[in-house]
C-alpha positions, 0 to 999 in steps of 0.5 A: 499500500505504501510503495511509491517509487519503483526502480529495478536498477540493472537487473533484467526482470520479467514481471508476471501476472498482477505483480504490482496490481492495486499498489495504490500509493505507487507514483513512478516506475522505472522499468527500463530493464523489464523486458516483459510486463505480464497481464495486469501488472500495474492495474489499478495503481490509480496514483501512478503518473509516470512509467518508463517501459523502454526495455519492454518487448511486450506489455501484457493485457490490462498491464496498466488498466485503470491507472487513472492518473497516468500521464507520461509513458515512455516506450523503447525501440524493442516493443513489439506488442501491446496486449488487450486493454493494456492502457484501457481506462487511463483517463489522464493519458493524453499523449502517446508516441508509439515506437517503430518496432511496434507490430501488434496493438491489442483489442481496446488497447487505449480505450477510455484514454484522453489521447488527442492524436495517434500515429500508427507506426510503420511495422504495425500489422494487426490492430484489435477491435475497439482500440480507441473506444471512448477516446472522446478527445481523439481528433487525428489518426495517421498511418505510417504502416503499409503492413496493415491489411485490416481496419478492425471492427469498431476502430473509431465508432462513435468518434465525433472529432475526426474529420478526415482519414487516409487509410494505408494502401495495404488495407484490404478489409474494413471491419464491421462498424469501423467508423459507425456514427463518425458524425463529423467524418467528411472524407475517407481515403480508401486504397486500391486494394480494399475488397470488403467493407463490413456491416455498418462500417460507415453508417451514420457518417452524416458529413461524408462526401 
């Protein structure tokens, strides 16, 4: 309960399931030498404001779930996968810089965050459903990747801020309800490889031209 700062020094560490879950006094964690963060490793640490995860190759499902004070996350260039809801419910998290090494963004990875923009880096090949659900401040999504073949279901459904989006040329499929009720979306650029557009994918996009 009274653990406030965490630093493992030079030791390489793997954190297992729920390792520090519910440590409600924890404020800052330096995980530079932690290579794997297990599921729910810091979930519910609601006073945690900073996390340096520069050494992580994978961040597990719900690793920082409901860390509602988290504002500063620093990724490194070894990260390849973000698990489901890894940062779900981090309602103070406004800025995220994803590294070019990232390949997989799990389902609901940033749901309920305060992020205003996001850049999907060049090696991302898979994104789970609902990645930005409840990100009410999200205004801009850009893609650097040309490895992504599918826009997931519920990608930006219900977003009321994004007005324009350009999908990667690599995309072949748009999932169900991907842009449902994006009421301010007035233009979307589809690549030449798109073969399938899912149910209600662009329904109720009233400003779409």
